[in-house]
C-alpha positions in Angstrom: -0.1 0.0 -0.1 1.4 3.5 -1.1 1.5 6.5 1.3 -1.1 7.8 -1.1 -3.8 5.6 -0.7 -3.2 5.8 3.4 -5.7 7.5 5.4 -6.3 8.2 9.2 -9.1 9.1 11.1 -10.0 11.7 12.6 -9.1 12.5 16.1 -12.1 12.0 18.4 -11.9 15.1 20.0 -11.6 17.1 16.5 -15.0 15.5 15.5 -17.1 16.0 19.0 -16.1 19.7 18.3 -17.0 19.4 14.5 -20.2 18.2 15.3 -20.7 21.0 18.3 -20.1 23.4 15.5 -22.5 22.4 13.4 -25.0 22.2 16.0 -24.5 25.8 16.9 -24.6 27.0 13.4 -27.8 25.1 13.0 -29.9 27.7 15.9 -31.9 30.5 14.8 -30.2 33.6 15.2 -32.8 34.9 17.9 -31.3 32.0 20.0 -28.7 34.4 20.4 -30.5 37.6 20.9 -31.7 35.8 23.8 -28.2 35.1 25.3 -27.1 38.2 25.0 -30.7 39.5 27.0 -29.9 36.5 29.7 -26.6 37.8 30.0 -27.4 41.4 30.9 -30.5 40.1 33.4 -29.3 42.1 36.4 -30.2 45.0 34.9 -33.4 44.2 33.2 -34.2 42.9 37.2 -33.6 46.5 38.4 -35.8 48.4 35.4 -38.7 45.6 36.7 -38.2 46.2 40.4 -38.4 50.1 39.8 -41.5 49.9 38.1 -43.0 47.3 40.2 -42.6 49.4 43.6 -44.0 52.7 41.8 -40.6 54.6 41.9 -41.3 55.5 37.8 -44.4 55.8 35.5 -45.0 52.2 33.7 -44.8 54.1 30.1 -41.9 52.0 29.3 -44.1 48.8 28.9 -45.4 50.4 25.7 -41.9 50.8 24.3 -41.2 47.1 25.3 -44.0 45.6 23.3 -43.2 47.4 20.5 -39.8 46.5 20.5 -40.5 42.8 20.9 -42.8 42.8 18.2 -40.4 44.7 16.0 -38.0 41.8 16.8 -40.6 39.1 16.4 -41.3 40.7 13.2 -38.0 40.9 12.0 -36.7 37.1 13.3 -37.1 35.5 10.0 -34.8 37.7 8.2 -32.1 37.7 10.6 -28.7 35.9 10.2 -26.8 33.6 11.0 -23.4 36.0 10.3 -23.4 38.6 12.4 -22.1 42.0 11.4 -18.6 42.1 12.9 -18.8 46.0 13.8 -22.3 45.3 15.4 -20.9 42.5 17.1 -18.0 43.7 18.6 -20.3 46.7 19.8 -22.4 44.6 21.4 -19.4 42.8 23.4 -18.0 46.1 24.6 -21.0 47.6 25.3 -22.0 44.4 27.4 -19.0 44.2 29.4 -19.1 47.8 30.2 -22.7 47.3 31.5 -21.6 44.6 33.6 -18.8 46.8 35.1 -21.5 49.6 35.5 -23.4 47.0 37.6 -21.0 47.2 40.0 -19.4 51.2 40.3 -22.2 53.1 38.3 -25.6 54.1 39.2 -28.5 51.3 38.3 -29.5 53.6 35.5 -26.4 54.0 33.5 -25.3 50.4 33.5 -29.5 49.9 32.6 -28.8 52.1 29.8 -25.6 50.6 28.7 -27.3 47.2 28.7 -29.8 48.8 25.9 -27.0 49.8 23.7 -25.5 46.5 24.1 -28.7 44.6 23.1 -29.5 47.3 20.5 -26.0 46.5 19.2 -26.9 42.5 19.1 -30.2 43.5 17.4 -28.4 45.1 14.9 -25.6 42.5 14.2 -27.8 39.9 12.9 -30.1 42.0 11.4 -30.0 42.3 7.3 -28.6 45.0 5.9 -30.9 48.0 4.6 -33.1 47.1 8.0 -33.6 50.3 10.2 -31.6 49.5 13.7 -32.4 53.3 14.8 -35.8 52.9 16.1 -35.1 49.7 17.7 -32.1 51.4 19.7 -34.6 54.0 20.9 -37.1 51.6 21.8 -35.0 49.7 23.9 -33.8 52.6 25.6 -37.6 54.1 26.3 -38.4 50.9 27.8 -36.3 51.8 30.5 -37.9 53.6 33.6 -36.1 56.3 32.6 -39.7 59.3 33.2 -38.6 60.1 36.7 -35.1 60.2 36.1 -35.9 63.0 33.3 -38.3 64.7 35.7 -35.6 64.7 38.2 -32.9 66.2 36.0 -34.3 68.4 33.3 -38.3 69.0 35.0 -37.4 72.2 36.2 -35.1 73.7 33.6 -37.8 72.4 31.3 -40.4 74.3 33.5 -38.4 77.5 33.1 -38.0 77.1 29.5 -42.2 77.0 29.6 -42.7 79.4 31.5 -40.5 81.8 29.7 -42.2 80.8 25.9 -45.6 81.4 27.4 -44.7 84.7 28.8 -43.7 85.7 25.7 -46.6 84.2 23.9 -49.0 86.4 26.3 -47.0 89.1 26.0 -47.3 89.3 22.2 -51.0 88.8 22.7 -51.1 92.1 24.6 -51.4 90.2 28.0 -49.1 91.3 30.9 -47.4 88.2 31.7 -44.0 88.0 33.9 -41.8 84.9 34.7 -40.2 84.3 38.1 -38.4 81.4 38.5 -41.1 78.6 37.1 -43.9 80.8 38.4 -45.6 83.5 36.3 -47.9 86.4 37.2 -50.5 86.9 34.3 -53.3 90.0 34.9 -52.1 89.9 38.5 -52.3 86.1 39.3 -49.8 83.8 39.7 -49.6 80.7 38.4 -47.2 78.1 38.8 -45.9 75.9 36.6 -45.6 72.4 38.3 -43.9 69.1 37.4 -46.4 67.5 35.1 -46.1 70.9 33.0 -42.7 70.5 32.3 -43.7 68.1 28.8 -41.7 65.1 30.4 -43.9 62.9 29.6 -45.0 64.5 26.4 -41.4 64.3 25.4 -41.1 60.1 26.1 -44.6 60.1 24.3 -43.3 61.8 20.9 -40.1 60.1 21.0 -42.1 56.7 21.2 -44.6 58.2 18.9 -41.1 58.7 16.3 -39.5 55.5 17.0 -42.4 53.1 16.3 -43.0 55.2 13.3 -39.8 55.4 11.5 -40.1 51.3 12.0 -43.1 50.5 10.4 -42.5 53.3 7.8 -38.9 51.4 7.3 -37.2 54.8 7.6 -33.6 54.5 6.6 -31.1 55.1 10.1 -29.9 58.4 8.1 -33.3 60.2 7.4 -34.5 59.1 11.0 -31.7 60.8 12.7 -31.9 64.1 10.7 -35.7 64.1 11.6 -35.7 63.8 15.2 -34.5 67.2 16.0 -37.5 68.0 15.0 -39.8 66.2 17.4 -37.7 68.0 20.0 -38.9 71.3 18.4 -42.6 70.1 18.3 -42.5 68.7 21.8 -41.4 72.6 23.2 -43.7 74.2 20.8 -46.7 71.9 21.8 -46.3 72.2 25.6 -45.7 75.9 25.6 -48.6 76.2 23.6 -50.4 73.7 26.2 -49.2 75.7 29.0 -50.5 79.3 28.1 -53.6 78.1 27.5 -53.6 76.7 30.9 -52.1 79.6 32.1 -54.8 82.5 30.6 -57.6 80.0 31.3 -56.4 79.7 35.3 -56.0 83.8 35.5 -58.7 84.9 34.1 -61.3 82.3 35.3 -59.2 81.7 39.0 -59.1 78.1 38.5 -60.1 75.9 36.2 -62.0 72.4 36.8 -59.7 69.0 36.1 -61.6 67.7 33.4 -60.7 70.7 31.5 -57.1 70.4 32.3 -56.8 67.0 31.5 -58.9 68.0 28.0 -56.3 70.8 27.2 -53.6 68.3 27.9 -55.0 65.9 25.8 -55.8 67.4 22.7 -52.2 68.8 22.6 -50.7 65.5 22.9 -52.4 64.0 20.3 -51.4 67.2 18.0 -48.2 66.8 19.3 -47.9 63.3 18.5 -49.8 63.6 14.8 -47.2 66.1 13.4 -44.2 64.1 14.9 -46.0 60.7 12.9 -45.9 62.9 9.7 -42.8 64.1 10.3 -41.5 60.2 10.8 -43.4 59.5 7.9 -42.1 62.2 5.7 -38.5 60.9 5.9 -39.5 57.2 5.1 -37.9 54.9 2.8 -41.4 55.1 0.7 -40.2 58.9 0.0 -36.9 58.2 -1.0 
């Protein structure tokens, strides 16, 4: 027998490794996404506990529901060969989230974990499918409303009061601002926390992310449209506050249902305008 005709059996260890590799390659891509989410479970546990104990509004549940629906619908199009840049981002962000869990405030770690999960989704999605809306929904799914109210609530109240003061002055109404309070026709009206616009901003950006995903808007176009969302929120909240302050000052108080009706009407208008802006920037419109 010549040496050319000789064949050697493959080592047992190598054969076993090959079989395991083949089995792993046959796993659906969403299984790896679940593994990524499981690796970040301490952050999700903190978020769930914060919502459960009433520390934050449960608005994030709506974003979580839309995010899960979007991932479920995109699952059949996910590919087994992840994009290297997104996979590297997912690994780095996961490591950073793990470190932040030990040394940083819980919300910081959860935000990094949300970015890690968004990178993992981006690694599995086919090229051209929008990623930015899913990243936005990942962040909005976290309990961030109370933190935004704490850190940004007062500056937004002051800005809202100033915009309302200018609007009333343009309309010939005697108005002055002092801090987050306004004096209108000799009556003092306080712009309180619910009038800061934080919840309106959350709902507006939630609408923007959901609409961008549904419309298939390219990420570059979505990014260019997001500043307009902030502008619409500021204007809408200023108009709402101007109407309420004027009603409070002129009528020496208004019933609660009127306050809620004005707020709901302006919220509907703002979210409708945001949806129109995001649809204009969708892939369907080039």
